[in-house]
Every structure is written in structure tokens, then in C-alpha cells.
FIDRENMI-93483 format. One line per 3 residues: number of its first residue (from 1); their letters; for each residue x, y, z of C-alpha. Coordinates in nm, 3 decimals. Example, Ala and Ser with C-alpha at 12.3 -4.5 7.8 and 13.67 -1.06 7.14 Angstrom:
BEGIN
1) AS) 1.230/-0.450/0.780 ~ 1.367/-0.106/0.714
This chain:
BEGIN
1) MDK) 10.127/12.279/0.462 ~ 9.785/12.191/0.320 ~ 9.705/12.287/-0.037
4) YDW) 9.522/12.614/-0.081 ~ 9.175/12.559/-0.231 ~ 9.131/12.837/-0.487
7) ESN) 8.788/12.713/-0.595 ~ 8.647/12.748/-0.242 ~ 8.631/13.124/-0.299
10) IKM) 8.401/13.085/-0.600 ~ 8.204/12.777/-0.498 ~ 7.878/12.977/-0.471
13) NIL) 7.924/13.114/-0.824 ~ 7.992/12.765/-0.958 ~ 7.693/12.619/-0.772
16) TLR) 7.465/12.892/-0.909 ~ 7.586/12.839/-1.265 ~ 7.531/12.464/-1.222
19) LLG) 7.170/12.528/-1.113 ~ 7.126/12.744/-1.423 ~ 7.247/12.461/-1.644
22) LWP) 7.577/12.632/-1.726 ~ 7.832/12.426/-1.532 ~ 7.844/12.056/-1.625
25) KGD) 8.031/11.812/-1.405 ~ 8.274/11.716/-1.680 ~ 8.504/11.938/-1.882
28) DYT) 8.232/12.006/-2.138 ~ 7.873/11.925/-2.226 ~ 7.779/11.572/-2.325
31) RGP) 7.449/11.434/-2.441 ~ 7.223/11.366/-2.148 ~ 6.964/11.514/-1.909
34) YLT) 7.185/11.807/-1.806 ~ 7.234/11.922/-2.166 ~ 6.857/11.905/-2.220
37) YMI) 6.807/12.098/-1.897 ~ 7.048/12.371/-2.010 ~ 6.889/12.402/-2.356
40) FLV) 6.540/12.432/-2.205 ~ 6.636/12.704/-1.954 ~ 6.833/12.910/-2.205
43) AFF) 6.567/12.877/-2.477 ~ 6.272/12.949/-2.248 ~ 6.408/13.226/-2.026
46) MIT) 6.665/13.389/-2.255 ~ 6.604/13.331/-2.624 ~ 6.224/13.361/-2.613
49) HLF) 6.229/13.676/-2.401 ~ 6.500/13.832/-2.618 ~ 6.314/13.742/-2.937
52) SQT) 5.988/13.899/-2.817 ~ 6.164/14.224/-2.726 ~ 6.349/14.233/-3.058
55) LNM) 6.026/14.187/-3.252 ~ 5.864/14.467/-3.056 ~ 6.153/14.699/-3.140
58) YYQ) 6.106/14.617/-3.507 ~ 5.733/14.689/-3.500 ~ 5.789/15.007/-3.297
61) RNN) 6.100/15.120/-3.485 ~ 5.954/15.468/-3.542 ~ 5.869/15.520/-3.175
64) LQV) 6.174/15.681/-3.008 ~ 6.029/15.635/-2.659 ~ 5.989/15.260/-2.706
67) LTG) 6.332/15.229/-2.867 ~ 6.518/15.414/-2.591 ~ 6.311/15.233/-2.328
70) TVY) 6.406/14.893/-2.467 ~ 6.749/14.909/-2.629 ~ 6.950/14.957/-2.308
73) VLL) 6.800/14.637/-2.166 ~ 6.797/14.446/-2.492 ~ 7.166/14.500/-2.565
76) VEM) 7.272/14.382/-2.219 ~ 7.057/14.072/-2.264 ~ 7.219/14.007/-2.603
79) VCV) 7.561/14.030/-2.437 ~ 7.443/13.779/-2.177 ~ 7.332/13.534/-2.447
82) FKV) 7.672/13.576/-2.615 ~ 7.847/13.510/-2.282 ~ 7.645/13.192/-2.233
85) YYL) 7.731/13.074/-2.583 ~ 8.099/13.157/-2.530 ~ 8.099/12.986/-2.190
88) VTN) 7.938/12.669/-2.323 ~ 8.170/12.645/-2.625 ~ 8.482/12.716/-2.416
91) MDM) 8.392/12.529/-2.099 ~ 8.695/12.301/-2.132 ~ 8.925/12.606/-2.145
94) LKQ) 8.771/12.761/-1.833 ~ 8.783/12.438/-1.634 ~ 9.144/12.384/-1.736
97) LLK) 9.229/12.727/-1.593 ~ 9.081/12.618/-1.260 ~ 9.265/12.285/-1.275
100) DLK) 9.596/12.462/-1.333 ~ 9.556/12.642/-1.001 ~ 9.568/12.307/-0.819
103) TDM) 9.920/12.232/-0.934 ~ 10.210/12.272/-0.689 ~ 10.361/12.559/-0.887
106) FQP) 10.059/12.783/-0.816 ~ 10.035/12.702/-0.445 ~ 10.126/12.959/-0.177
109) KNS) 10.430/12.858/0.029 ~ 10.361/13.030/0.362 ~ 10.104/13.217/0.570
112) VQI) 10.222/13.556/0.444 ~ 10.135/13.460/0.088 ~ 9.798/13.320/0.197
115) DAI) 9.723/13.647/0.377 ~ 9.802/13.841/0.058 ~ 9.568/13.618/-0.140
118) QES) 9.291/13.654/0.116 ~ 9.330/14.032/0.113 ~ 9.270/14.037/-0.263
121) IKF) 8.979/13.793/-0.231 ~ 8.828/14.012/0.041 ~ 8.818/14.315/-0.188
124) WKI) 8.679/14.100/-0.471 ~ 8.397/13.989/-0.241 ~ 8.319/14.351/-0.152
127) IYN) 8.285/14.450/-0.519 ~ 8.094/14.128/-0.592 ~ 7.845/14.196/-0.312
130) FYL) 7.789/14.556/-0.424 ~ 7.735/14.436/-0.780 ~ 7.497/14.164/-0.661
133) YFC) 7.291/14.398/-0.442 ~ 7.253/14.661/-0.713 ~ 7.147/14.392/-0.962
136) IGT) 6.890/14.262/-0.713 ~ 6.774/14.619/-0.656 ~ 6.735/14.670/-1.030
139) DLF) 6.517/14.361/-1.060 ~ 6.305/14.470/-0.762 ~ 6.245/14.815/-0.908
142) WVI) 6.155/14.663/-1.245 ~ 5.886/14.466/-1.060 ~ 5.770/14.758/-0.848
145) YPL) 5.712/15.041/-1.091 ~ 5.468/14.854/-1.321 ~ 5.281/14.741/-1.007
148) FEL) 5.206/15.104/-0.917 ~ 5.016/15.133/-1.242 ~ 4.852/14.796/-1.186
151) FGH) 4.723/14.883/-0.838 ~ 4.636/15.232/-0.947 ~ 4.378/15.095/-1.196
154) SNR) 4.535/15.284/-1.484 ~ 4.650/15.124/-1.808 ~ 4.828/14.810/-1.703
157) RLP) 5.170/14.751/-1.850 ~ 5.432/14.482/-1.841 ~ 5.779/14.553/-1.697
160) FFA) 5.934/14.536/-2.047 ~ 5.814/14.630/-2.393 ~ 5.768/14.305/-2.585
163) WYP) 5.554/14.155/-2.861 ~ 5.358/13.835/-2.808 ~ 5.128/13.648/-3.048
166) FET) 4.843/13.677/-2.799 ~ 4.659/13.948/-2.607 ~ 4.831/14.030/-2.278
169) KES) 4.590/14.288/-2.135 ~ 4.337/14.051/-1.980 ~ 4.371/13.827/-1.676
172) PVF) 4.517/13.574/-1.618 ~ 4.738/13.611/-1.929 ~ 4.865/13.947/-1.809
175) ELT) 4.973/13.812/-1.471 ~ 5.139/13.503/-1.625 ~ 5.326/13.716/-1.880
178) FLY) 5.427/13.956/-1.603 ~ 5.573/13.670/-1.399 ~ 5.746/13.527/-1.706
181) QIA) 5.920/13.856/-1.782 ~ 6.038/13.892/-1.423 ~ 6.161/13.531/-1.414
184) SVV) 6.347/13.587/-1.741 ~ 6.519/13.905/-1.628 ~ 6.616/13.738/-1.297
187) FFT) 6.769/13.455/-1.500 ~ 6.962/13.705/-1.712 ~ 7.078/13.895/-1.404
190) TVH) 7.190/13.581/-1.222 ~ 7.396/13.469/-1.522 ~ 7.556/13.813/-1.554
193) VNL) 7.645/13.843/-1.185 ~ 7.795/13.498/-1.144 ~ 7.978/13.483/-1.476
196) DSL) 8.123/13.834/-1.439 ~ 8.228/13.760/-1.082 ~ 8.387/13.431/-1.189
199) VAA) 8.589/13.609/-1.458 ~ 8.694/13.877/-1.208 ~ 8.799/13.604/-0.963
202) LNV) 9.023/13.449/-1.231 ~ 9.199/13.785/-1.260 ~ 9.233/13.796/-0.881
205) FNA) 9.390/13.450/-0.885 ~ 9.619/13.559/-1.168 ~ 9.730/13.871/-0.982
208) SQF) 9.782/13.664/-0.665 ~ 10.037/13.450/-0.849 ~ 10.249/13.761/-0.895
211) DIL) 10.213/13.831/-0.521 ~ 10.340/13.479/-0.448 ~ 10.626/13.517/-0.695
214) CDN) 10.729/13.854/-0.551 ~ 10.735/13.713/-0.200 ~ 10.946/13.418/-0.316
217) LRN) 11.190/13.654/-0.485 ~ 11.219/13.880/-0.181 ~ 11.300/13.577/0.032
220) LHK) 11.505/13.399/-0.231 ~ 11.797/13.348/0.008 ~ 11.562/13.179/0.259
223) LGE) 11.386/12.934/0.026 ~ 11.641/12.659/0.062 ~ 12.004/12.573/0.095
226) NVA) 12.054/12.581/-0.279 ~ 11.969/12.936/-0.379 ~ 12.025/12.860/-0.747
229) VSF) 11.755/12.591/-0.740 ~ 11.514/12.831/-0.566 ~ 11.584/13.094/-0.829
232) VNC) 11.519/12.846/-1.111 ~ 11.186/12.763/-0.947 ~ 11.099/13.133/-0.943
235) VKH) 11.183/13.162/-1.312 ~ 10.963/12.861/-1.388 ~ 10.683/13.006/-1.178
238) HKV) 10.708/13.333/-1.368 ~ 10.692/13.150/-1.698 ~ 10.382/12.945/-1.610
241) TLS) 10.216/13.254/-1.459 ~ 10.265/13.444/-1.784 ~ 10.124/13.145/-1.971
244) YAD) 9.826/13.139/-1.733 ~ 9.765/13.511/-1.790 ~ 9.776/13.453/-2.164
247) KCN) 9.520/13.170/-2.136 ~ 9.292/13.391/-1.926 ~ 9.321/13.665/-2.186
250) NFL) 9.233/13.424/-2.465 ~ 8.919/13.327/-2.277 ~ 8.825/13.689/-2.209
253) NWI) 8.903/13.845/-2.548 ~ 8.562/13.846/-2.713 ~ 8.365/13.882/-2.390
256) LFI) 8.551/14.202/-2.306 ~ 8.533/14.338/-2.659 ~ 8.153/14.306/-2.676
259) QFF) 8.101/14.405/-2.312 ~ 8.293/14.732/-2.336 ~ 8.108/14.858/-2.641
262) VSA) 7.763/14.762/-2.514 ~ 7.818/14.891/-2.160 ~ 7.937/15.233/-2.281
265) FCI) 7.627/15.267/-2.497 ~ 7.388/15.136/-2.229 ~ 7.521/15.369/-1.961
268) GIT) 7.469/15.661/-2.198 ~ 7.112/15.550/-2.280 ~ 7.038/15.504/-1.909
271) MFQ) 7.157/15.857/-1.831 ~ 6.934/15.985/-2.110 ~ 6.636/15.793/-1.972
274) LSV) 6.703/15.939/-1.628 ~ 6.679/16.287/-1.777 ~ 6.330/16.229/-1.925
277) VVP) 6.145/16.023/-1.664 ~ 5.968/16.173/-1.363 ~ 6.226/16.247/-1.090
280) NSS) 6.198/16.042/-0.769 ~ 5.956/15.799/-0.933 ~ 5.997/15.423/-0.908
283) EFY) 6.103/15.418/-1.275 ~ 6.365/15.684/-1.202 ~ 6.516/15.478/-0.922
286) SLL) 6.507/15.159/-1.128 ~ 6.710/15.333/-1.399 ~ 6.948/15.480/-1.141
289) VYG) 7.017/15.145/-0.976 ~ 7.049/14.980/-1.319 ~ 7.304/15.240/-1.430
292) IAI) 7.510/15.186/-1.114 ~ 7.499/14.808/-1.167 ~ 7.628/14.839/-1.525
295) TLQ) 7.901/15.077/-1.408 ~ 8.007/14.832/-1.135 ~ 8.015/14.555/-1.393
298) IFM) 8.268/14.741/-1.606 ~ 8.458/14.864/-1.300 ~ 8.500/14.506/-1.177
301) YCW) 8.654/14.396/-1.507 ~ 8.885/14.698/-1.527 ~ 8.994/14.707/-1.162
304) FGN) 9.102/14.344/-1.134 ~ 9.255/14.351/-1.482 ~ 9.451/14.659/-1.373
307) DVE) 9.553/14.469/-1.058 ~ 9.724/14.206/-1.273 ~ 9.925/14.476/-1.448
310) VKS) 10.024/14.653/-1.125 ~ 10.133/14.337/-0.944 ~ 10.322/14.197/-1.242
313) NNI) 10.510/14.527/-1.255 ~ 10.643/14.463/-0.903 ~ 10.853/14.163/-1.006
316) PYA) 11.175/14.348/-1.107 ~ 11.170/14.541/-0.778 ~ 11.107/14.226/-0.571
319) AFE) 11.402/14.054/-0.740 ~ 11.645/14.308/-0.591 ~ 11.479/14.325/-0.249
322) CDW) 11.631/13.992/-0.150 ~ 11.974/13.963/0.012 ~ 12.154/13.909/-0.319
325) TNF) 12.494/14.049/-0.214 ~ 12.627/13.705/-0.117 ~ 12.509/13.534/-0.435
328) SES) 12.761/13.396/-0.682 ~ 12.858/13.613/-0.979 ~ 12.671/13.388/-1.223
331) LKR) 12.354/13.401/-1.011 ~ 12.376/13.779/-0.988 ~ 12.396/13.800/-1.368
334) DLI) 12.097/13.566/-1.401 ~ 11.902/13.773/-1.151 ~ 11.973/14.094/-1.344
337) FFA) 11.878/13.930/-1.672 ~ 11.554/13.799/-1.517 ~ 11.464/14.142/-1.377
340) MKA) 11.522/14.302/-1.716 ~ 11.303/14.041/-1.890 ~ 11.027/14.094/-1.632
343) QRP) 11.015/14.471/-1.676 ~ 10.725/14.453/-1.921 ~ 10.407/14.416/-1.711
346) VKL) 10.123/14.183/-1.806 ~ 9.836/14.370/-1.968 ~ 9.504/14.194/-2.020
349) SAL) 9.319/14.326/-2.323 ~ 9.017/14.288/-2.547 ~ 9.161/14.173/-2.881
352) NLF) 9.461/14.403/-2.813 ~ 9.232/14.703/-2.864 ~ 9.133/14.789/-2.507
355) YLS) 9.338/14.713/-2.199 ~ 9.181/14.620/-1.869 ~ 9.283/14.925/-1.672
358) LDT) 9.136/15.214/-1.477 ~ 9.227/15.441/-1.766 ~ 9.003/15.231/-1.993
361) FMK) 8.726/15.254/-1.735 ~ 8.743/15.634/-1.745 ~ 8.740/15.629/-2.125
364) IMK) 8.425/15.414/-2.120 ~ 8.255/15.660/-1.885 ~ 8.354/15.952/-2.110
367) TSW) 8.215/15.767/-2.413 ~ 7.891/15.705/-2.225 ~ 7.862/16.075/-2.154
370) SYF) 7.912/16.147/-2.524 ~ 7.623/15.913/-2.612 ~ 7.406/16.086/-2.353
373) ALL) 7.494/16.432/-2.484 ~ 7.417/16.325/-2.843 ~ 7.076/16.180/-2.754
376) NQV) 6.991/16.481/-2.541 ~ 7.086/16.717/-2.826 ~ 6.882/16.522/-3.083
379) TSK) 6.567/16.511/-2.871 ~ 6.593/16.876/-2.763 ~ 6.575/16.988/-3.129
382) K) 6.238/16.821/-3.179
């Protein structure tokens, strides 16, 4: 049976990150043209754009409209810069996780196991495509609603509030700055989509290992003439799978911690903005699509993290679904001991403070609503 190519499912994400300067050919960055290319893209499209928005917030710190109209975008962009920094500094760790999947221990053994993997990948692709389309829609609306003002001959405005050391009202500076802001936000969006999807795919691969292990346990009596050897292989597989989950969690810790806090706040701010803009306007729909995209981002993390927990919890049950009645007494005792040790499911977390679960997703949405209610109450008193 040919080896299953795990990376083939994420080859488009890897290719996109390579075009953005964020996926070197080696295990990490080395001095050379590609490093220079990465530094230029990140500095020009991310750092400069972020810096200009931050300066504008400082100069307009007493203007609540400007603050609420900027902070929900600015914070997400800051998270993206942090993700890029974390990715670059931990590239060797991420690539090692992908290399581990190529080892024989992580390979599916039959067509049933491959079908289970493909079923999980199929759902991941559905969520990924929804997330991608809503992010594209957000970028399109951010382009469209300032254009209505531009073509309407009213006061022209850029898609995002930002400060520049030059006048941006006159042509062709206005048009060039407009294009720069759109290019920057597309860069940010592309990084978010592909990096988030890559992380979610790692969780899918992790959960799939528990599917493979469960199938091996259910068919333990069929895996070879020496059942004891097959059982030892299952124990080893379980051990390396737990180690793999722990490595994934170490890579995700800080990303999840920052992402959860920022997303909860940004969803609340977006709901508040939706309540004050003109209904059914292009700005209204841009905020609506943006809010859905942020929600999908958090949902993707929580769903596939929850999937790891659910599938790892199936191991004790799978151990006793095999035809164990004819096993030797010593093997039966080992099987019971293994099932007892495997009763604690794997829970991915953010610094052991928040678990990747659907319950956490609902808590984030409730927190977002609390932020919205607070802002709405503060503004209604004025």
C-alpha cells in the first residue's frame, strides 16, 4: 500500500505562504534572497500599514467614532503580525510536525482508515472554503463602500482610517494610497486564511491518528498472527500520537491565547458598529461579512480542537470492540490497563486556560455580546 501523502491536502496553503515569503524551503530561514523577500513584504504591507493606523488612533484618541471604526481591524492585524512572528521563529517546529506524519507509525493501514481521514479532510475543506469566501467578501466590501463616496463626488475617503506624512486628498496620491491599503489588507487576509487553515489541518491530522488507532484496536485480532505484537504497536502508536498532540499544543499555545481574546473583543465591536451604521448600506454589509469571517475563524479552531478530544475519547471503547475473548490472560490484563490509561481524552488548550472546544466557542460568543452590550450602554447615555 502506497504511503498516504498528508501534505497533499494543504499544498495550496503551503504554496500561498511560500509566495508571501512565509514558507522557506529549509526548516528555517537562512540569509539569502528569500529572507530579504520576506522582510520586504512584511515590512511594506504589514508593519507600515499597521503603524499608520496606530498613529491615527493616537491622534484621534478622543474621537469615539474613529476609535470604534479602527480598533476592530487594527487588533486583528496585530494578531496577524504576531502570528507571522511566531510562525517565522517556530518554523522548524511546524515543519517537524509535518515530517512526523511521513513516518510509518502515522500511516493508515487500509482503505477504511483512508476513508475516515478523507471524511475529516472533506469537512475541513468545507469550513476552509466558507472562511475563505467570507474573507474575500470582506475585502471586496472594504473596496466597494469607499468607492460609492468617490463616484458620488462627496468627500473622498480611504477604506481605513490612517495617518500619513503627506496629503492624501489629491490625485494621484489618493488613488495610490487607496490601492496600497487594499493590497495591505489583502495581504493580511491571505496570511490569516492560510495560516489558520494550516493550523486547523494539523488538528484534523491529529484527530485522524486517533481514528486510525481506534480502527487498529477494533481489528486487533486481524492485524497479524501475533496479536501481542499488534497490541504493542497500538500502544506505541498511542504514545507517539499523544506526543504529537502535545507538540501541536506547544505550537498553538500563544496563538490561541491571543486569538481568543482579540476575536471576542472584535466580534463585540463589529456588532456595535452594525448597530450604528446605515442599515443595508455597503458599510453595513462589509461589517456583517467581516463579523461572520471572524466567527468562522474562531469556530474553525474550536471545532477541530474539539474533534481531537472527541476522537481520543473513543480509544477505551475501541479497545473492547475487538474479539478479545480468545486473548491470553496476560494480554487481557494489558488491554484493560491500556483502556484505563487512555480514559483521559486529549484536550488542546491555550496555555491551559482555554480549551479548544465548542463550549469555549459559545463562551467567546457570550463574551462578545457582553462587549457589545457595554458599548451600546455607554454610547446610549451620551
